[in-house]
N, C-alpha and C positions, 0 to 999 in steps of 0.2 A: 504494500500500500504506500503510494508516494504522498508526501506532504507538499502540497502546492503553495504553502505559506512560507516556505523557507526562502530567505533572501540572502544571496551570496554577492557581496560587493564585487563588481567587475566580472561577474560570472559569465558573461558572454564574450569577454576579451580572449584573444588567442595567445597561448604561450608556446614557446619552442623549447623542446627538451632534446639535448644531444645524447643519444645512446646507441649502442651497437644493435645490429639486427638480432643477435642472440638475446640481448636484454629485452628488446621489444617482444620477441617470441615468448620469452619467459613470462611476461605479463599477460600473455594470452592463454597461459596454462601449459605451454610446452615444458616438458621436464628435461633437464640436462643433468643426468646422473653424475657426470664427472665434475660438475660445477654448480652446487646448490646455491651459491652466493649470487648468481646472476639476477634472480628475481628480487632479492633484497636490495641489491645495488640499484636496480632500475627503479624500484619504489622510492628509494632515497633520492634519486635524481628528480623524480616527479615531484615529491614533496618539497624539495629544495627550490625547484623552479617556481612552484606555486607560492611558496613563502617569499621568495625574492620579488615576485610580481605584486603580491599584496602589501608588502612593506616598502616597496620602492617609492621614493619621493616623486611627486609631480606626475602621478598617473591618474 
């Protein structure tokens, strides 16, 4: 059930996140048995990019 009352500042703005193809695939659920850290690294990059955008001055 979605909450249509949630307001996200700058929620429609576009962010750019630089990651490897493997990291992007890991976010889609692909499993890399030799490197379990791919997904967590990709999530960290996404979170950091969002945080940078939300706290960046003059946006």
